[in-house]
C-alpha positions as CSV (number, residue, x, y, z in Angstrom):
1,M,16.3,-0.4,0.0
2,S,13.1,-2.2,0.4
3,R,9.6,-0.6,0.5
4,V,8.8,-1.8,4.0
5,C,8.0,0.3,7.1
6,D,10.7,0.1,9.7
7,I,8.1,0.3,12.6
8,C,5.2,-2.0,11.6
9,G,6.7,-4.0,8.7
10,K,3.9,-3.0,6.2
11,G,5.0,-3.8,2.7
12,P,3.6,-3.8,-0.9
13,L,0.4,-5.6,-1.7
14,S,-0.4,-7.2,-5.0
15,G,-3.6,-7.8,-6.9
16,H,-5.4,-7.2,-10.2
17,T,-7.3,-4.5,-12.0
18,V,-10.3,-6.1,-13.6
19,A,-11.4,-4.8,-17.0
20,R,-15.1,-5.6,-17.7
21,R,-17.1,-5.1,-20.9
22,G,-20.8,-5.2,-21.6
23,K,-24.0,-3.8,-20.1
24,P,-24.9,-5.3,-16.8
25,K,-28.1,-7.4,-16.5
26,R,-29.6,-5.1,-13.9
27,A,-29.4,-2.3,-16.5
28,G,-31.1,-4.3,-19.2
29,G,-28.1,-5.9,-20.9
30,V,-26.9,-9.4,-21.4
31,G,-24.4,-9.2,-18.6
32,S,-20.9,-7.8,-18.2
33,R,-17.9,-10.1,-18.7
34,V,-14.3,-10.0,-17.5
35,V,-12.1,-9.2,-20.5
36,K,-8.7,-8.8,-18.9
37,R,-6.9,-8.9,-15.5
38,S,-3.8,-6.7,-15.3
39,K,-1.4,-7.1,-12.4
40,R,-1.0,-4.2,-10.1
41,R,0.8,-3.4,-6.9
42,Q,-0.1,-1.0,-4.0
43,H,2.9,0.5,-2.1
44,P,2.7,1.8,1.4
45,N,2.9,5.6,1.9
46,L,6.5,5.6,3.3
47,Q,8.1,8.8,4.5
48,T,11.8,9.3,5.4
49,L,12.3,10.4,9.0
50,R,15.4,11.2,11.0
51,A,15.2,9.8,14.5
52,V,17.5,8.9,17.4
53,V,17.7,5.1,17.8
54,D,19.9,3.7,20.5
55,G,21.5,7.1,21.0
56,R,22.5,7.5,17.4
57,P,20.7,9.5,14.7
58,R,19.3,7.3,11.9
59,K,17.1,7.6,8.9
60,L,13.9,5.5,9.1
61,R,11.4,4.7,6.4
62,V,8.0,5.0,8.2
63,C,4.5,4.6,6.8
64,A,2.1,7.5,7.2
65,K,-0.1,5.5,9.6
66,C,2.7,5.0,12.1
67,L,3.8,8.6,11.7
68,K,0.3,9.9,12.5
69,G,-0.3,7.4,15.3
70,G,3.0,8.3,17.0
71,K,4.3,4.7,17.1
72,L,7.9,5.9,16.9
73,G,8.6,5.0,20.5
74,T,8.8,1.2,19.7
75,A,11.6,1.6,17.2
């Protein structure tokens, strides 16, 4: 089962956490430097929902934004 919203198709995002070291120049230091970049992923806030789709009950994985916004009529 993938981590994708069944309504809007929102999926995981990828990026980096940036580790910096040193005192910034604006604070009187020699400048902060990037020491390391670690990979990270942000997953959507998916909730399992029981809904009737095409006259049959079905479990949907819906993101919280679609659940709050009431976009279930488009499924």
